N, C-alpha and C positions, 0 to 999 in steps of 0.2 A: 618386616618387609617380606611380603609373599612371593614365592617363585616356585616354579615347576622344573625339574631336571629331567631331561631325556638322555640316556645313555646309550650309544651306538654300539651294540654288542653282536652283530650279525656276521661278521666275517670269518673267514677261513684262516688257518695258520699255514698258508703255502710255504712262506719263506722260512717258516720254522721247521719244513721238511716233516710235516706231520698232518694228517687229516683232522686232528683235533681242532675244535673252535680255539681261535686264538685266545679269547679272554678266559678260557679255562686252564691255560698254562699256569702253573703255580709259582709263586715266589713267597718265601717264608712259610710254606706249606698251605697257602690258600690261593685260590684262582686270583688272576689279575683283577677280575671284574670286581670282586669283593672289597679289594683295596681302593678302587674308585668309589664304591658305593659307601665305604666307611667315611671317605672324606665328604661325600654329597650330604650324607646324614648329618655329619658334625657341623657342616655349614648351615644346617637350618632350613633346607628345602622342605615345603609343604608336602610335596608329592614328586615320586620318582616313576619315570616310565623306562623300561628297557626294551629297545628294539632288538629282537633276536632272529636269527636265520639258520646259518649252518649250525646243525646239531641243536636245535631250538630246545628239544626236551631236556637234553642234559644241561644246558645254561640255565633253563628254568629250575632244574632240580638244584643247581648251585645257589639259587636265589631263595629256595624254600625257607619259610619262616622270616623273610624280610618283608618290609612293607613296600613292595614293588609291584606296579602293574606291567604287562608285557604284551607286545604285539610283534606279530611276525612279518618280516620283510622276505618276500619270496617272489620273484628272484631279486637278487641284490644288484640295484642299478645305481648306486652311488648314495652319498650322504644326504643330498636333498631328497632323494627318494625314500630314504630310511626315515626321515623326519615326517615326510608326508604319509608314510604308513601309520605314524603315531598321531596324525592330525585328528582322526575321529575321537580320540581320547582327550583332545586338547580344545574341543569346540566350546567357545565361550569364555575361554581364558583371556583375561584382560591384563594380568600381571606378567612380569618377565618369564620367559621360557629360557632356561640354559640348555646348551647342548654340549655333551661331553664324549670323549672317545673312551670306550671300555677297555683299551689296551694301554692307558696312560696311568699306571698304579702308583706314581710318585707325586701326584697333585695333592696339594695341602688344602684342608678346609679353609684356612685363613686366606689362602689365594683366591679361593673361590668367593669368599666373602668380600674381598677387596674388589673383585671384578663386579659383584653384584652392586656394591655401594657406589662404585664409579659410575656403573650403568644408570642407577637411580638419580645420582647427583647431576648427571649430564643430560638426562632425558634422551639418550641416544636411541636410535632405531637398532643398532648392532653395537655391541662391545665385544671385542675379541682379545683373548690372551695371546701375545706374541713372545718371542724370544729372540735373541741375537746369538747366532752361531757362526763359529770360524768356518765350518763347512756345512753350508745349507743345502747341499745336493740332496734332492730327493723330496724336499719339503716345498709347500706352496709359499710363494713369496708375498710379503706385505708391500704393496705399492702405495707411496705416499706422495701427496702434491702440497707443497707449502706446509709440510708437517701433519697433514690430514691423511687419513686412511682413504683411499678412492677405489682400491681393488686389491683382490687376492688372486694370483695367477699360479695355477698348478704347475709344478716343475716340468712336467712333459709338455705344456703348452707354453712355457715361457721363451721371451725371445733372449738373445745374449745378454742384452742390457738388463733385463729382469733377472737373469740367472746370476748376475753379479751382485744382487741385493742379498744381504746378509740377515735381514730381519724375517723371520719364518712364521707362518701361521700355526698355531698350536692345535687346531681344530676343537677349541674350547671357546664357546660363545654365551653372551647373553643377548637374547633378542627381545625387543617389544613384542609382546604377545600378539596383538591384533596385526601388526606389521608382518611377523612371521607367517600366520595363517592365511593372510591375504597374499603374501607373495610366493609361497610354496608352488601353488598351481601355475605360476608363470615360469617356472624354471624350465630350461630347454637343454637338450643333450647334445648341443652343436660344439663338440670338442673331440679330440682324438680318441678319448676312452668311451665316447657315447654314454657317458654318465650324467645325471643330474647333480649337479655341484650345489652344496649348500653355500659355498662361498659366493655364488653369483648373486646371492641377496645383498652383498655389500655394493655392488655395482648398481643394484635396483634402488638401494637407499640413496646412493650418491645421486643418481638420476632424479629422484624424488626430492632432492634438497634436504634430506634428513642427515642427521649427525651420524657418523660412524667412529667409534672411538677404539683405540688400541692401547692395552695395558700391557707394558713389557715387564716379564717376570724377572727377578733378580737372579734366580737359580734356573737356568734353562733346563736342567734335568728333570724338573718338576713336570714339565710338559711333552717330554719326548716319549713318543710311542714305543712299544716293544714290537718289533717285527722280525728279529732273528733270535737264534739261540744266544748269541754273544750279548745282545742287548738285554735278554731276559737275565743272563748272568750279572750283568753291570747293575741292572735295577735291584737285583737281590742284595748285592754288596752296598749300594746306596742306602736301601731300606734298613739294613742291618746297622748301618753306621749312625742313623738316627736313633737307635733305641738308647735308653738311659743306662 
């Protein structure tokens, strides 16, 4: 089953209280980004593209020797804009395109394979990984209607009712390739952050009558991103506990 992976690795480590690119912070002696890449490669993706931005040269140095193409996102105007920057490298792709966060080092290859298999089996326009958290504050919420995913609402844009939802978006997706490439130019930045959200493609798929699937992970820690020093330390502890 052919598929391309796009890893978003352009952001700063602002909440890490450092100017270093977030994906370069180490756990187990290696950058966060390389742990994500390990899982992507083990999952069997045919091609990998990294979207870099902040400290782009240093991030590319970290990827030296790996079979990864890269593209620069400058300025950084959101996740939708990041994937749009990679679109020229995706021209003509007809198989699934997965999008992953470069700061989620605990994602497992088997979880990515499960997502791709579900996406292929259901012929969805979008398949997203989600998790159920006791405290979902800060994360985009997965909005369902009659059990079906109809939207993802960013925390800062969520209503009180939507903020009460505990199912969160992991920012890891599989898209139908042609749907993604056709939808990216339609994204708008009509939100509080004035950013282009990749999540708006879920609403586009719903409007077009296309299927959006949500795969809930059994272990929420697999998909939680690293945004603070405390989360970095927690990720390192979890990764260490997985070793034989």
